[in-house]
Structure formats: C-alpha cells, structure tokens
C-alpha positions as CSV (number, residue, x, y, z in Angstrom):
1,M,78.0,24.1,6.5
2,A,74.2,24.0,6.7
3,E,72.9,26.4,9.1
4,Q,70.9,24.8,12.2
5,L,67.8,25.9,13.8
6,T,68.2,28.0,16.8
7,F,66.2,28.8,19.8
8,D,65.9,31.7,22.4
9,L,66.2,30.0,25.4
10,P,66.5,32.2,28.5
11,A,69.8,32.2,30.4
12,R,69.6,31.5,34.1
13,A,72.0,34.1,35.9
14,A,73.7,32.6,39.0
15,T,73.2,35.4,41.6
16,G,75.0,33.9,44.7
17,R,77.8,35.7,46.4
18,G,80.3,32.8,45.2
19,D,79.4,33.8,41.6
20,F,80.1,37.4,42.1
21,F,83.9,38.4,41.1
22,V,85.5,41.0,43.1
23,S,88.2,43.3,41.3
24,P,89.7,46.6,42.0
25,A,86.8,47.9,39.7
26,N,84.2,46.8,42.2
27,A,85.8,45.9,45.5
28,V,84.9,49.2,47.3
29,A,81.2,48.9,46.1
30,V,81.0,45.2,47.3
31,A,82.5,46.0,50.7
32,T,80.2,48.9,51.3
33,V,77.1,46.8,50.2
34,E,78.0,43.9,52.6
35,A,78.6,46.6,55.3
36,W,74.9,47.6,55.4
37,R,74.7,47.6,59.2
38,D,76.9,50.9,58.9
39,W,75.1,52.6,56.1
40,P,74.0,56.2,57.3
41,L,70.3,56.5,58.0
42,G,70.2,52.8,56.7
43,R,70.3,53.9,53.1
44,L,72.7,53.3,50.1
45,A,72.6,54.0,46.3
46,L,74.4,51.3,44.2
47,T,75.4,52.8,40.8
48,G,77.2,51.5,37.6
49,P,76.9,50.9,34.0
50,A,74.6,48.7,32.6
51,G,75.9,45.1,33.0
52,A,78.1,45.9,36.0
53,G,76.7,43.4,38.2
54,K,74.3,45.7,40.2
55,T,71.3,43.2,40.1
56,H,73.6,40.3,41.2
57,L,75.2,42.4,44.2
58,A,71.4,43.5,45.1
59,H,70.5,39.7,45.1
60,V,73.8,38.9,47.3
61,W,72.6,41.7,49.6
62,A,69.2,40.5,49.8
63,A,70.3,37.3,50.9
64,Q,72.4,38.5,53.5
65,A,70.0,41.1,54.8
66,G,66.8,39.1,54.3
67,A,65.5,41.9,51.9
68,R,62.9,41.9,49.3
69,I,63.5,43.1,45.7
70,V,61.2,45.3,43.8
71,A,61.3,47.2,40.5
72,A,60.9,50.7,41.0
73,R,58.4,50.8,38.4
74,A,56.3,48.5,40.6
75,L,56.3,50.4,43.6
76,A,53.0,52.5,42.7
77,A,51.2,49.3,42.8
78,A,52.8,47.7,45.9
79,D,52.0,47.7,49.3
80,G,54.2,50.4,50.7
81,A,53.6,49.8,54.5
82,A,54.3,46.0,54.1
83,L,57.4,46.6,52.1
84,A,58.7,48.9,54.8
85,A,58.4,46.2,57.5
86,A,61.8,44.5,56.3
87,P,64.8,45.5,54.2
88,V,64.2,46.3,50.6
89,A,66.1,46.8,47.3
90,V,64.6,48.9,44.8
91,E,66.1,48.3,41.3
92,D,66.3,50.7,38.4
93,A,65.3,53.5,40.6
94,D,66.8,56.0,38.2
95,R,64.0,54.9,35.6
96,I,61.0,56.6,37.3
97,A,61.9,60.2,36.8
98,M,59.0,62.0,35.8
99,D,56.6,59.3,36.8
100,D,54.8,61.2,39.4
101,A,53.1,58.0,40.9
102,A,56.3,55.8,41.0
103,E,58.1,58.9,42.6
104,R,55.6,59.6,45.2
105,A,55.6,55.9,46.1
106,L,59.4,55.8,46.5
107,F,59.3,59.1,48.4
108,H,56.9,57.4,50.8
109,L,58.9,54.2,51.0
110,V,61.9,56.2,51.9
111,N,60.1,57.7,54.7
112,R,58.5,54.5,56.0
113,M,62.0,52.8,56.0
114,G,63.2,55.4,58.0
115,E,60.7,55.3,60.5
116,T,61.0,51.5,60.8
117,R,64.6,51.6,60.6
118,Q,65.0,49.1,57.8
119,P,67.7,49.3,55.4
120,L,67.2,50.4,51.9
121,L,69.2,49.7,48.9
122,L,68.6,51.6,45.5
123,T,70.1,50.9,42.1
124,G,70.7,53.0,39.2
125,T,73.2,53.8,36.5
126,E,74.3,57.2,38.0
127,A,74.5,59.0,41.3
128,P,70.9,60.1,42.3
129,A,71.5,63.6,41.6
130,R,71.6,62.8,38.3
131,W,68.5,60.8,38.1
132,G,66.1,63.8,37.1
133,I,63.7,63.3,39.8
134,A,60.8,65.9,39.8
135,L,59.6,65.6,43.1
136,P,61.5,67.9,45.3
137,D,61.5,66.3,48.6
138,L,62.2,62.8,47.0
139,A,65.2,64.3,45.2
140,S,66.6,66.0,48.2
141,R,66.5,62.7,50.2
142,L,68.0,60.8,47.3
143,E,70.9,63.2,46.8
144,A,71.7,62.9,50.4
145,M,72.2,59.3,50.3
146,P,75.7,57.5,50.2
147,V,76.6,56.1,46.9
148,A,78.7,52.9,46.2
149,A,79.9,53.2,42.6
150,I,81.1,50.2,40.4
151,G,83.4,51.6,37.9
152,G,84.2,50.3,34.3
153,P,85.8,46.9,33.9
154,D,89.4,46.1,34.4
155,D,90.7,43.1,32.5
156,A,90.1,40.7,35.5
157,L,86.6,41.9,35.9
158,L,85.9,41.9,32.0
159,A,87.2,38.2,31.8
160,A,85.0,37.2,35.0
161,V,81.8,38.6,33.3
162,L,82.6,36.8,30.1
163,V,83.0,33.7,31.9
164,K,79.8,34.3,34.2
165,Q,77.6,35.0,31.1
166,F,78.9,32.0,29.1
167,S,78.3,30.0,32.3
168,D,74.8,31.4,32.6
169,R,74.2,30.1,29.2
170,Q,75.7,26.7,30.4
171,I,78.4,27.3,27.7
172,A,82.0,26.3,28.5
173,V,84.7,28.4,26.5
174,A,88.4,27.7,26.8
175,P,90.5,30.2,28.7
176,D,92.4,31.3,25.5
177,V,89.1,32.3,23.9
178,I,88.2,34.7,27.2
179,R,91.9,36.2,26.8
180,Y,91.4,36.8,23.0
181,L,88.1,38.6,23.5
182,V,89.3,40.5,26.6
183,D,92.3,41.8,24.6
184,R,90.3,43.0,21.5
185,M,86.7,43.7,22.4
186,P,85.3,47.1,23.4
187,R,85.9,47.9,27.2
188,S,82.4,47.7,28.5
189,F,79.9,45.6,30.3
190,A,77.4,46.1,27.6
191,A,79.8,45.0,25.2
192,A,80.7,41.7,26.8
193,R,77.0,40.9,27.0
194,Q,76.6,41.5,23.2
195,V,79.8,39.6,22.3
196,V,78.5,36.6,24.5
197,D,75.1,36.6,22.8
198,R,76.6,36.9,19.5
199,L,79.0,34.2,19.8
200,D,76.2,32.0,21.4
201,R,73.8,32.7,18.5
202,A,76.5,31.9,15.9
203,A,77.9,28.9,17.5
204,L,74.2,27.5,17.6
205,R,73.4,28.5,14.1
206,E,76.5,26.9,12.7
207,G,76.6,23.8,15.1
208,R,80.3,24.4,16.3
209,A,81.8,25.3,19.5
210,I,83.0,28.8,20.4
211,T,86.6,29.0,19.4
212,R,89.1,31.7,19.0
213,R,88.4,31.4,15.1
214,L,85.0,31.9,15.6
215,A,85.5,34.9,17.9
216,A,88.0,36.3,15.5
217,R,85.4,36.3,12.7
218,L,82.9,38.1,14.7
219,L,85.3,40.7,16.0
220,D,86.8,41.3,12.5
221,N,83.5,41.7,11.0
222,G,82.2,44.2,13.5
223,D,79.5,42.0,14.7
224,A,80.5,42.6,18.4
225,E,80.7,46.4,18.7
226,G,80.1,47.9,22.1
227,E,77.1,50.0,22.8
C-alpha cells in the first residue's frame, strides 16, 4: 500500500469536568481538588506522573474557582500582585528548581496569596519535598502544603485515557481495540500517550483505520514501548 502524506495537526484536549474520568486511581485527588474551599491555608499541591491528568484537573478547578492558570517558569515575568488578587493554579512548579528568579517569584506569590486569602494550586510530578527547591524559605512553605496525589492507572483509567487521547485527535476507535491495548501495553500514562500518537501516525501514513491488527503490529514490533 502506498504511504500517504501526513501532517502534524495539534490535538485539542478537552478539559471540561465531564471529560475527566474518575477511577480509584484518582478519586481521592479529584475529591480533594474539588473541595478547594477546605484546603488548609488555601493551598494544595497536585502531583502525579506525566499524562495523569494534572493539567486537565487544574483546568477543572480553575473553572470552578475562577482561577488563572500560569506556568511556573513564567512567574518571574508575571505581575505577582495582580495574580494574587484571585485564585491561581501554577503548573509544573517542580520544574523551577535552581531557577533563582522563578523560585523567588513563587515564594512571593505564596506569601501574597496568604495575605489575600486566595486559594493556590501547584502541580508537579512528585511531592514538593522532592522538588529540589534551593530557596530555603520557599522549600519550607512548599513542604508544609497538603498533597493530592494521582496514582498509576488502573485498567479503567488507562482505557479512559486512551479513549480521551484518541478523542482529542478526533479519532473514533472501537472498544475492542481499547481493550486489546489495555491488556497488552505498558502500564503508564506516558505509554498511553505514545501508543495513541504512534497509532495515529501509522493510520494516517497508511490511509487506514485504527484496528486491532494495526495495534498488534505496533505492539509486537516494539513501536509502542513505555517511557
């Protein structure tokens, strides 16, 4: 079969509450985030592996709380006083370790949010105590924050992640293909993202639908190994 030209079109992720699948792997984290009015000191760290849905859940919370979402690396250039006037979600806060300007900006934001009594949500892959923050005063504040952790995916959540990622790419995949993948692919969110991407590319390249046969070929060839 002749290969077709393919184009890297960005997928549009659905980030509404109705698009977020709740399973035993994330139910406690979801409930904690949605109970934001009860967070101690109005702060929470949301943690979990890449692809676990932290960004999606942060958007759900932002819609509920009227919050602004900002990348941690953008804090140094942001107007901290203006940010602290309303709820804020800071994404990838664990990635600013050893970045003095970003660490100081987050330190001042945490303090300002305490003064204005506005809720603050931070996301990262691990608990704040493991972020490697160099600024002692910031590290101590972060380590005192309560943590809501998303665990590794169970079968139901892994299936939902696959369905959502295909849906974000506007691809309809039969339930038997999803079951086949769940039973055989590596057990991680990162692997789910990689499997969907490679199946999408293969289907586009070959001008065919995503079937069990195509999934089997990619998995058998080791083309969908987990990270």
